[in-house]
N, C-alpha and C positions, 0 to 999 in steps of 0.2 A: 764977540760972543757967538754971532750967527755963523761965522766961518767954522768955528770949532764944532758947532752942532752939525753943520753940513758934512764936515770931515768924519765925524763919528757915525753919521747916518750912512755915508759911503762905505766905511769900514764894515758896518753891520750888513750891508747888502753885497759885499764883495765875495766872489767865489774863491775857492782855494787855488784854482788855476791862476786867477788874476793876482792874488796875494803873493804867491810864490814867484811869479814872473816879475812883479814889481819890486819885490825885495831883492831878488837876484840882480836886477838891472840897476837898482839904487846903489848897490855896492860895486857895480861894474865887474861882476864876476861872470866867468864862463861856467858852463856845466861842469867842467873838470874842477874848477875852483870849489864849487859846492860839494862835489864828490870827495875831494880831499879834506875839506873842512869837516864833513860828516864822518869821514873815516877816523879822524882824530878823536871824535866823540864816540867811537865804537859803533857807528851805524854804517854798514857796508852796503852801498848801492852803486849802480853804474850810471853813466851818462843817459842811457836810454830810459832808465827809471825816472830820472829827474825830468826828462822831456815828457814822459807819459804823465807825470804829475801836472806839469804846466799846460799840457793839452787837455787833460781831464780824462784820459783813458783809464788811469788808475789813481788811487788816492793813498797817501801815506797812512800807515797804521798809527795808533794812538801814541806808542812809544816814540816813533819817529817825529810825530807832531811836537812832542815835548822837547826833543833834541833840536828841532828846527826853531822852536821859540827861543831856546838858549842861543842858538847860532845867530839869529837875526835880532835878538834882544827885544822881543815883543811878547806880550802875554800869550800864554798857551790858549787862553779862551778865545782869542782872536782867530787862531787857527781852527779851533773846534767849530766856532761859528761859521767861518768861511767854508769848512768842509760840509757842514749842514746846509749852507746856502747852495753849494754845488749839487748836493743830492736833490734839493728842491727844484733847482733850475733844470737838472737832468731829467727828472721825472715829468716835468712840464713839456719837454721837447726831446723825446726819445730819438727822433730822426737825426739829431745832432751827433749822436754817437757814431753813426755811419760816416758822416762827414769828417769827424775828428780822426777816425781810423784812416780814412783816405788821405787826409793831410799828413798824418804821421808816416804812412807808407811812402807817399810820393814826395814829401818834403815841401809841399806848397803851403802858403799861408791859409788861414781859415777864411779870410775874405775872398781870396781867389777861388777856393773850393765852393763857397756859397754861391758866388756868381756863376761858376761852372754848373753846379747842380740845378740852380734855378733856370738857367738857360736850357739845360738838358731836359728839365721837367716841362718847360713850355714847348720845346721842340717836340718832345714825345707826345704831348697833348694834341698839338696841331697835327702831327703825323697820324695819330689814332683817329682824330676827327676826319681827316681827309680819307683815310682808309675806310672808315665807316660810310662816308658819303659815296665813295666809289663802289662799295659792295651794295649799297641801297640802290644806286642807279643801275647796276647789273641786274638786280632782282626785278626792278620795275620795267626793264626793257625786254 
């Protein structure tokens, strides 16, 4: 009973990006497989759009959400809830949008980009601090 409650709680907190990625991987589908399955349902998207959905750069519209629920055989309310969770998470961390775009353009994973940007942030902070110290010592001498 507790495992079922934990699973439903996880589903309620999952973002649309996580949900779409997990569902696609559960079926062992590539992006092309999803595009082809959706085209049979008269939803015409390309691979890039599926990738953008899974990264969180864009979100499927309501009609597409209903078609995805038919495709993956899960309730449409799960998709709507996941989309709302994505909006909530996105508004709490707006800097993630820049990292997501960087990942999409370069093809790196999100974890690699986070490590890179935090390293860059710390290096920039240390560089600015050292620059400030050098300018202060010039003024004092």
